[in-house]
N, C-alpha and C positions, 0 to 999 in steps of 0.2 A: 265902418270905414267911410271916411269923407268922400263925397262925390268926386272931387278933383282927383283923389288918389285912384278911385275906380276908373275914371276916364283915362288916366295916365297908364294904368295897368292894361286896359283894353287896347290902347294905341300901341303900347310896347309889344304886347302879345301878337297883335295883328301884323306888325312890321317884322318881327323876328320869325314867327311860325304861324302863318295864316292857315295852313292845312296840316292834318295829322292822319296818318295811315297806320292802323293796327294790324299786325300780323304775328301770330304766335304769342310770344311773351315780350314783344317790343312794340313801342309806338314811335314811329319816325315822324319828325316834325319838319315839314318842308319850309323853305324860305331862303333868305340870303345866306344863312348858315344852317346846315342840316343838323337838327338836334335829335335826341333820342331819349326815351325812357325805357330801360331794360327792367321789366317787372320781375319780382320774385316773391315768395312767401304769400302768394295770392290765396284768398279764401272768401267765400260768400258771406254776406250779412243779409238781412231781410231785403233791403232796397238797393244795395250796391255790392261791388266786389272791392275788397280792401287788400292791401299788401304793402310792399316796399318796392322801391325802384332806385336804380342808379341813373341819375340824370346827367347826360352829356350835352352841354350847350352846343358842342361841335362833335358829332358822332365820329368824325375822322381824326379826332384827337382824344383817344380813350383815356389818357392819363388825367384829363381835366374833367373830373366827375364829382358829383355830390350825391349824398344819400337822402332819400325822402320817403315819407309815408305817402301812399297814393290811394285814392278812391276813384273808381269808375262807376258812374251811374247813368244809365240810359233812361231818359225821361219817358213818361207814359206814351207820348205821341210817337216815340221812336225817332224823332227828328233831331233831338239834342243829346249830346254826350257831355256830361259834366265830369271834368277831370279835376279833382281836388287834391292839393298837395300840401304837405307840411315838411319843410326843408330842415335838414340838420344845420345847426348854427356852428358846427365844427368842420374843419377840413377833413376830407376823406382820409381814413387811416389804412395804410396798406396791410396792416395786421388784423383788420376787421374780419371776423369769421365769415361775414356775408360776402366778402370778395371771393373767397375760394369755394364757398358752399352756398349757392343760391338757387335751389330748385324752385321752379315757377310756382308750384302748388304746395309748399311746405307749411303754410300758416293755417290758423284756425280762428274762428270767431271767438271761441272761449279763451284763447290766450292772446288775443289782439291787444297790442299796446298803443295803437295809434292815438287814442284820446287820453291815454295815461302818461304819455311821454312828457317829461318836465319842460315847461316853457323856456327855461334857461338854455336848454339844449336843442329845442325845436321851435320853428316859427309857428305862428298861427296858421290855420287852414286858409288856403287861397284857392278859389275855384275858377277854372277856365272852361268856357262853353264853346263846344264845336258843333256846328249845325250841318246836318247831312245835306249835301248839295247835289 
């Protein structure tokens, strides 16, 4: 990724959601607009926890959501949490089975499709870094 694009993503992320609090199966993103990732199908891999999430840019507007693959990795020093996301390139479908049936721990590493999902339907991985303060 070009350096200018990295700088732009960092600035945008800091302005929209400078802080994240994780509780249960949700990550709440503080900021001018309170966002949320509602995680489901979580499962461990060797170095991270992987799964899916419904992303709400504004958690108080639940109809505005998008589906994504999500990875959470706590770095060795315990001070950085890396949240890596791969967003669906299609609008949320109200008939998606994950809307009605999304248990938090229903996934498994052996059936994980996060890296197998076709590029036409899913964005490349993008990682956001949160530093424990």
